[in-house]
N, C-alpha and C positions, 0 to 999 in steps of 0.2 A: 504494500500500500504506500501511497505517496507520503513522504515524510512531513509535508505541511498540513496533513489532515488533522493533526492535534490542535492547531491553533485557529483554523478556519472552520467555523460551525455552520456556514451557509450551505445550502443544498449544492452538491457537486454538479458541475456541468456535465460530466460523464463518469460513469462507473462501469468498469469491465471486470467480470469475475469468471475466471476459468475459461477465458476466450481461447478457443481452439479452432483451427482451420485445417482440414485435411483435403487433399486433392486425390483424384483417381490415381491408382497405383500405390497408394499408401503414403505419399509424401506429406509431411506435416509442415505447413508454412508458418503457423503460429501455434505455440505449445503451452496452453494453460496460463495465459497472461492475466494477472490482476493489476488494475491501474485505476487511479482516481485522479480526475482533472478538476481543479478547483476554479471558481470564477475569478475573473480579473487577472489571470496569469497568462504568460506567454511560455508555452511548453514546447521544447524541442525534442522530437522523437528521432533519435540519431542512430544510424546503423549503416552498414555496408550494403551495397546492392544485393538484393535477395535475402536480406535479413528478416523481412516480414513487415516492414514499415507500411507499404501501400495496402497490404492485406488488413492490417489493423484499421486503417482509415476507411477502407471499403466496408468493413464490418460495422464500424461506428455509424456510417451513413446508410446502412441498409442496402448496400450495393452487391453483397454477396452473402450466401448462407453461411452459418457458423454454428459451432457448439459453444455452450456456456451462456452467460447472462450479460446483457448490455442495456444500460439506460442512459439516454442522452437528453438533457433538459427534461428529465422525468418521463421520457417517452421511449417506447420500444422501437428501435430503428427498422425492424422488419415489418411489424404490423401497423405502425403509426408513422410511416415514412413521409407521407404527404404533409402531415402536421409538423413533423420535425424540420423538413426542409424550408418551411416558412420562417424558421428562426436560425437557420444555418446558411453560411455561404462557403462554397467549396471551389478551390482552384487547383487544377492539376497542370501539367505541362501546357504552356500557351499554344503549342502546335495543334491542339485539338480543334481550334476554330476553323470552320470551313473556309477555304481560300476564296470562294466566290462571294462571301458575305460582305456587305458594306457595313461600315461602322454604325451608321444610323439604324440599320436593320438589327444589329446586335443589341443596341439600346432598346429598340422596339420589342425584341424578344424577351429580354430580361424584365422589362417593364410589364409585360403581359403575364409572366409566370411568377414573379416574386413580389408580393405585396409590400415589402419593405424597401423597394427600390425607389430612389429619388433621382429622376432623370436630370433635373436641373443641376444637381451636385455632380453627376457624371460629366455633363457637358462643360461645366465650369472647370473641372479638372483637365479635361481634354484640351481646353482652350490654352492651357499652359504648355502644351506639347506640340509636336509637329503633326500629330494625328488629326486628320480632317474627317468630318462626318461623312463625306462622300467617298472616302478611300475604301477600296476593297482590301480584305485581309492580305491577298497576294501582293498588294502594292506596298505593304508595310515591312520594315525590317523586323527582326525578332525582338529587338529592344522596343520598337513601337507597338508590337503586338502585346508585349508585357505591359506597356503603359495603358493599353486598352483594357486589359484584364484588371489592372489596378484600379482604373476608373470605375469599372463595373463593381468591383469589390467595395471600394470606398463609398459608393452610392447605395449600398445595401447595409443598413444599420442592423446587421444580424448580431445576435448574442454570442454566436460561436462561429469563428472563422477557421476553416481547415485548409491548409496549404500543403500540397504534395509535390515536393521538388519544384517549387514555382519558378525558380530562376535558373534551372538547369540549362547550360549551354550559353548563357548570357555573359557579357564581359563584366569586369569587376565594377565599373562605374554604374552600369545599369542595375546590377544586383544591389549595390549599396543604396542607390536612390530608391529602389523598390522597398527595401526594409526600413529605411529612414522615414519614408512617407507613411508606411503602415504604423510605425511607432508614434510619429508626431501627429498624424491626422486621423487615425482610426481608433487607437487603443485608449481605453479608459477602464475604470475599476468595474464596470458592468459588463465588459466584453472580454472574451477569452480567445486566444489564438493557439492552435495546435499546428506546428509546422514539422514536416519530415524532411530530412536532408542527409546526405552523406558528406556534404561540403560544410564541415563544422565551423570553419573560420568565419563564414559569411553570416552566421546567426548568433554566435556566442555572445556578442556585445548587447543583444537585446533580450536574451532569455531570462526568465525568472525561475524556471524549472527545467531540469534536463533528465531525459530518459534514454538510456542506451539499450538497444535491442540487438541481439546476436543469435542467429539460428532459431528465430521464433520465440526467444525467451528474453525477459527483462534482465539485463545485467547490472543496471544502476537506475535508481529512481529517487531524486531528491532535489530540493531547492538549490539553486546556484549559490545562494548566500551561505549554505551549509557545507559546501565542498571543502573549504579551507579548514573546517573543524575535523574533517575525516581524512583528507588526503593532503600530502605534501610532496614536493619535489626537492631533491638534494643534488646540487651540482658539485662534484669533487674532482680534485686532481688525482693523478695516478698514485701518489704516495698515501692517500687516504682511502683508496678504493676498497682495500681488504676490510678495513674497519667498518666502512659504510655497508658492505655486504653482510656483515655480521648482524646488522639491524633488520635483516629479512625484508628487503624490498620485494615488491611483487613484479617489478619490471625495471629495465634499464636500457639506455641507448647512448650512443657516442655523440658528443657535441664538440667538434673542432679540437680534439686532443684531450677533452675532459669527458666525464661520464655523468649523465643525469640518471638518478635512481628515484623510483616512485614508491611511496609508502602509504599504507592504510592504517590509521589509528596508531601511529608511531609517536613517541615522545620527542617533540621538536627540540627541547633543550639539549638532548643528547646529540641530535643531528647537527645542531648549529656549530658545534665544535669541530665538525668535519668539513664544512663548506657552506655554500649559499643555499639557504632554505627558503622556499616560496610555495605559494599555492599554484599548482599547475593550471594552465589554460584548459578549457574544455576540450579543445582539439588534442592537446598533448595527453590529457587524461584518457580520452577516447582511444587513442592509439595504444597507450599503455595497457588499458583494460582489454582491448581486443587481442593484443599480443598475449596477455595472460590467459584469456579464454582459449586461444589457439595452442597454448603450450602443452 
């Protein structure tokens, strides 16, 4: 269960209990996941390709059958999907938009199917970009298509925003603009964002909670603010390496002639005499934990 459940007594945005997804042939894509997503949080579901991220999202949104129990905004995503999607906004890879579609037709469509869509807000956002209402999707660069998606999302004041690898294949500038706009113009304490990615560096600056998934199982689930209480990174020179290894790191890697070692629940005061102690970045911790899982 999510570590922040103890202090937030509001009704969860989503609760997953024993979520399991099996495909034909016996392959298990998701294996007994328990997860709680609290309101007002930005949750990163982080894992390698094929780890089960998209399967979790599809299950949450009622897009695929599953075993176990899921409630999203108090609703069953399988039997109450229509009601659920009135309160949820979902973005996958921007490439799913039909190439023949004009921008104004995309606005028409979303306005017709989503009661929370504010067309004026969408057009106001697009006015700050190079995307024109008369453009067809095939005339837009991938960055411009992402801006169109962002305009559609920001114009839907949904309680729960779900993003599945939304910036995959985009350049760094467009990715940063996408997330900064979400953070500054969309997010507030009444809204929740769940984002899946394997590109950890692009989201770690905005996450409030982090969930690592590996081989269909949760490997880590906790608030970002608590990572430093549980994990630390020690960078040592060669002459202190043996002593550092005696403190039982769970992973290590080389850094330009020095070694970085990663610890869980280790006494920092003992490590500080051996080198530079810090809280690892989410990206470094993810790599270290995945190496540990694969060992």
